[in-house]
N, C-alpha and C positions, 0 to 999 in steps of 0.2 A: 478417343485415348487421352487427348488433352484434358478433357473434363474428368476422366479418372484419377488422372495424375494430380489435377488440380483438388480435387476432393479428397486426395490421398486414400483413395480405395485401393489402389494397387497393394499396398502393403497388407490388405485383407483378402483380395480377390487371388493375388499370386499364389499365397499359402495354400488357398483352396484348390486352386489349378494343380498345384504339384501333390497335393493330398490325393485329388482324383487321378493322377496319373500313377501314383503309387498302388493305389487300390485296384486300378485297371490291370496293371503289370501283376499284381497279386493274384485276381481273378483268373488272369491268363494263365499262370502258373500252376495253379492249384487243381487238385484232382476233382473229379465230378463223379457222383455215384450213379450207377447204371443198373437199374432192377429189371431182371427178366425173368419170365415165367416159363419153364420147361418140364417136359416129363422124363422122369428119371428111369433106370433100368428096371424098375419094379412096376413101373406104369402109374407112378403117383405124381401128381403135378406139385412141382415145388417152385419156390420164388427164390432166387439168387440175385445178391446185390454184389457187385463189383465195383472198383474204383478205376477211373481212367484219368490220364492227363500226364503234364510234363513231370510233375511231383505228385503222384497219386495219392500219397498219404496226407499232403498238406490240405487243410480243409479250406475251403472258399471263404470270402468274406462274409457271404449269407450263413455258411453253415457255422462260422464262428459266432456270430450274432445270435443265432438260435441256441446255440450250446451255452454261450454265456449270459443269455438274458436273465435266468434267475440271479446271478450274482450281481447284475447291474441294477435289474428293477427293484430288487431287494438289497441295497446296499448294505444295510447294517443288520440283516437277518443272522441269527446264529444256529445253525441246524445241527451243529457238532463242532468239537475243537478245532478239525481241519476241514470244516465245511461251513464257511461263513462269508456274509455278503463282502464285495471286493473292498468298499470303504471300511470295514470294520477290519480286514486284513490290513489295509493301508494305514489305518491309525495305530494297529499293534506295531507295525515295522517302524513307523514314525516316532513312536514313543521310544523304541530302542535306540534308534538312530540319534534322537536329541540327546539322550543319556550320554552315550558315547561321545557325541559330538562336543558337548558341553565339557566332559572330562578331557577330551582332545585339547580345547582351546585353554582350558586352565593350566595344562602342563605345557603345551606349546608355546604359549606367549611369552612367559618369563624366559624360556630357553632362547626363543628369538632375540628378545633384548639383551640377554647375555652374550649372545653371539655377536651382535650388532656393537655392543660397546667394549667388549674385552677382546683384544687381538690374541692374548694367550688361551682363553677359552676358546676361541675359534680354532686355534692350532691344535688345541688337544682334542676337541669334540667333532670338529667338521668331518675328519675322515671317517669315524663311528657313524655319523648320521649319514654320510654317502653312502655307507655300506648297507644300513638298515633299511634306508629309503625305498628301495625297490624290492623288498621282500614281499611275496605275495601275503594276502589275507588266509590262504588255504595253509601257509606255513605257521602264521602266528597263532591261529586257534588252537593246534594242538598244544602249543607252549602254553596257552592260556588255561587249557583244560588241566594241564600238569601243575602250573603255580598255583591255581585255586581249587586244586582236587581236595575233596572233603568239605568244603564250604557249604554249610547249610544255615539258613535263617528261617526259622519257623514263624508262620503267620499264626493269626489268632484261633484259626480252625485247626491248628495242629498239622498243617499240611507245609511243605517247604515252599516259601514264597519267593527265596532268591538263593539259588543253588550255583554248582560249579558251573554249568552250562551258560547261565546268565552272566556270571562275572567274567568267563571267557569270551563271551560275546562283547560284552561292553569293552573288555581289553583289547581286542582284535580290531572293533571299530575306531577306538580311541588311537592306538598305535599306527594303525594305517593311513587315518585322515590328518593325523598332526603334522606331518612334514611340510606341507604348503604354507601352514600357518609359521611355523618355525623359519622357513627359509625367506618368505616374504617379510615378515617382522624384522628379521636380522637386515634386509636390505634397506627396509624403511628407516630403521635407525641410522644405518650407516650413511643415508641420504640426508640426514638433517644437516642443513648449513651450518658450518663451523661459527659462523657470526652470531647464529642464535645461542650456541653454547657460550660463545665469548660474553654475551649479553648477559648470561644467566651468573657467569663468574663475576660480572663487574657489580650485579645487583645483589650479589652474594646470596642467591637463592640455594635453598637446601636441597639435598639430592631428591627428596619427595616432591618439592615443588618444581624441580628440572623436569622431573618425570612426567608429571601430571600437566604442567603449563607449556613445556616445550617438546619434550620427546614424543609422547603419546599423540598430541594434535599433528605434529609433523609428520610422524609415521602412519597415521591412521589410513590414508588411502592404500598403502602397501598393505597394511594388516587386514584390510577388508578383501583385498585381492585374495589374500590367503583364506581368510576366512570361506569366502565364498568356493574357491576350489576344495578346501578341506570338506565342506558340506557335499560336494558333488561327490567326492571319493567316499564320505561316510554312507552316503546312499547306496553306492555301488557296492561297498562291502556288506551290507546287511542282507543283500540276497543271498551271497555266498555263505555268510553265517547262518542263516535261517535254514538253508539248505543242507548245511552240514549237521547242525544241532536238531533239526526237527521241529523249531519253535514255530508256533502259529504266526502267520504273516504272509506278505506277499511272496516271498522267497520260499518258505515252506510249503505254500500251496503250490508253486510252481514246481517244487520237486515232486510233491505229491502226484501231481497230475501227469508228470512225466513218467512216474513209474506205473501209473494207470493208463498210459499211452492216449491221454486226452489231449489232442493236440491244439484244439480249439482253446481249451483253458490256458495252455501254455502261452498261446498267442496273446490271451487276455491279459496275463500276468505281465508280458513283455511291455505291451501298450500302457498298461498301468505304470510299470516302473518308469517309462520314458515319459509319461505327462506329468507323474509327480515329480520326476527330477526336473523338469522343465519349470515347473509352477515354484519349486524350491529356489531353483536359480534366479527366477524373475523376482521373487520376494526378496532375496539376499541382494539383488541388484537395487531394488528401491530403498533398501536398508542402507546400502552403502552410498547412494546418491544423498539420503538425508544427513549422513554423518560425515560426508566426504567435505574435507575443507580446501579452501581456494589454495 
């Protein structure tokens, strides 16, 4: 045990143990197929397959792997609009998330600075932000469909390349994910030491220089905390958005498989969403560490 701790293998082995325990519980709870051959009332031999277990419709880990294998072993295959490899679906979802997330940062960061710098702005808009912040993406999407109703941007092939549902999806992702950035940026700006601002006044720095030389570097750790939380929310929202508008992606694939009663593929989507969310959080953490000021 001391050797494991010394080599820091516990941080690698303990998650594997936890994963094995979870898979074991999953296998224990999942249903199992039972195929029997019997003779029916007409004297014919028939084969009947039934499922047994605590949750008989829940596929076992082996069944999930078997059913999901084509989507994992051919991750970029495209067999149809809603029948593509899991990596291809993930890429489609990530593209939409990146656009909505970027839009959220462009809107949320200036609002956060205004909240942090102006008491009057805070008094005016903070109650409104607190009311809008907890609204579900399921509520924002219909509003987006109304706002961007009739929007059509045609592509070179004469087909709609960006329409109402695309704009509503970006609107929903941006609105839902912007709040952590707004609030954390505001907190970061308020936490800037007054001495720093006094030095800026003594040196007669312009507002632009004060912003880029003092406010942004000082508030950056708080801002990145907001960026990280916003990214997590944007990835959560994409699933609901794709499910509602039927757009190809991990969420759209999940909803399609739910309607087809393909529970193994639903589990594949859930695991994919979790893994991608974890990877995004780790990547954002690395970027945060790179830019964090002391």
